[in-house]
Each structure stands twice: as structure tokens, then as C-alpha cells.
C-alpha positions as CSV (number, residue, x, y, z in Angstrom):
1,M,47.9,115.7,241.7
2,G,51.6,116.6,241.6
3,V,53.7,118.2,239.0
4,T,55.3,115.7,236.6
5,I,59.1,115.3,236.4
6,G,59.2,116.5,232.8
7,A,57.2,119.6,233.6
8,Q,59.5,120.3,236.6
9,T,62.7,119.8,234.5
10,I,61.2,122.4,231.9
11,S,60.5,124.8,234.5
12,I,64.0,124.6,236.0
13,A,65.6,124.9,232.6
14,A,63.4,128.0,232.0
15,S,64.5,129.5,235.2
16,A,68.1,128.7,234.5
17,L,67.9,130.4,231.1
18,C,66.2,133.5,232.6
19,G,69.2,133.5,235.2
20,L,71.7,133.5,232.2
21,L,69.8,136.3,230.6
22,A,69.8,138.3,233.8
23,G,73.5,137.9,233.9
24,L,73.9,139.3,230.3
25,L,71.5,142.1,231.0
26,Y,73.4,142.9,234.2
27,D,76.7,143.2,232.2
28,L,75.2,145.4,229.7
29,L,73.6,147.7,232.1
30,R,76.9,147.9,234.2
31,V,78.6,149.2,231.1
32,V,75.9,151.9,230.6
33,R,75.9,152.8,234.2
34,R,79.7,153.5,234.1
35,G,79.3,156.1,231.4
36,G,76.2,157.8,232.8
37,G,75.2,159.8,235.8
38,R,73.2,159.0,238.9
39,A,69.8,159.2,237.1
40,L,70.9,156.7,234.4
41,G,72.2,154.3,237.2
42,V,68.7,154.4,238.9
43,I,67.2,153.7,235.6
44,C,69.4,150.8,234.9
45,D,68.7,149.3,238.4
46,L,65.0,149.8,237.8
47,V,65.2,147.9,234.4
48,F,67.3,145.1,235.9
49,C,64.9,144.7,238.9
50,L,61.9,144.7,236.6
51,F,63.4,142.0,234.3
52,C,64.3,139.7,237.2
53,T,60.9,140.0,239.0
54,G,59.1,139.7,235.7
55,A,61.2,136.7,234.5
56,M,60.5,134.9,237.8
57,F,56.7,135.7,237.7
58,L,56.4,134.6,234.1
59,T,58.3,131.4,234.7
60,G,56.1,130.7,237.7
61,M,52.8,131.3,235.8
62,V,53.8,129.6,232.4
63,F,55.9,126.7,233.5
64,C,55.0,126.1,237.1
65,G,51.2,126.3,237.1
66,G,51.1,129.6,238.9
67,R,53.3,128.3,241.8
68,P,57.1,128.6,241.4
69,G,58.8,126.4,243.7
70,F,62.1,126.4,245.6
71,W,64.1,124.7,242.7
72,E,63.1,127.4,240.1
73,S,64.3,130.2,242.3
74,F,67.5,128.3,243.2
75,S,68.1,127.6,239.6
76,F,67.7,131.2,238.6
77,L,70.0,132.4,241.4
78,A,72.6,129.6,240.9
79,V,73.0,130.3,237.2
80,F,73.1,134.1,237.7
81,G,75.8,133.5,240.3
82,L,77.7,131.2,238.1
83,Y,77.7,133.7,235.3
84,F,78.4,136.6,237.5
85,F,81.6,135.1,239.1
86,G,82.7,132.7,236.2
87,V,81.8,134.3,232.8
88,S,81.3,138.0,233.6
89,P,84.9,139.0,234.1
90,S,85.8,137.9,230.5
91,I,82.5,139.4,229.1
92,T,82.5,142.8,230.7
93,P,85.7,144.2,228.8
94,F,84.1,143.1,225.5
95,F,80.9,145.1,226.3
96,G,83.1,148.1,227.4
97,N,85.0,148.0,224.1
98,C,81.8,147.8,222.1
99,R,80.5,150.9,224.2
100,E,83.6,152.9,223.3
101,K,83.4,152.1,219.6
102,C,79.8,153.0,219.6
103,A,80.6,156.3,221.3
104,V,83.3,157.1,218.7
105,F,81.0,156.3,216.0
106,L,78.1,158.5,217.4
107,K,80.7,161.3,217.9
108,K,81.7,161.0,214.1
109,Q,78.1,161.0,213.1
110,R,77.3,164.2,215.0
111,E,80.2,166.1,213.6
112,K,78.9,165.4,209.9
């Protein structure tokens, strides 16, 4: 028996949400990478890859009956791409400003 349209819609929506979360995580980690060294960059890359593969695995296991299809992967990549090229240029400076303010706050806390 095949997958119902409702279940397929839910799995595609879950994959799209994971793609959006991957985009947000990418922006957060990009700001962290800029301030750190090479080791921190490797750790950020590892965290991002683990999130993406884990999200695709869990989406496939929970929403797709253990078999993620083409449309789930396409939805994940499409939403991540839309976020990366559409929303990210306006969000990244915000995260950068937050990082700078946190750095100033932490510096003041160390001086006390």
C-alpha cells in the first residue's frame, strides 16, 4: 500500500521546516566561524553536517515510514536554498551585531 497524500504533505512540510532551521543554524555558525580560528571552523562544520544528516534521517524515519523520498530531500534543499539566497543576506548582519554585543558584554564581565 502506498503513502497517503496527507502523510506525504506532512513529511514534505517537516523537511521544509528542517531546511529552514538548517539555514538559521548556518547563519549562526557562520558568525561564530568568523570570530574563531581553524579548529572552531571545523567544529562548526561538523555541527552543521551532523544537524543536516540527522534532520534528514529523523524526517525519513518519523514521517516517511523509514524511506525518505525524492520530494522530502528536494523540499529540504529548496527551502535551505531559498533561505540562503533570499533571507540570509538580511539576517547575517543581525547575528553579527548580536555577536559583537555579546563580546562586549563578556569583556565587561571579565573586567569586574
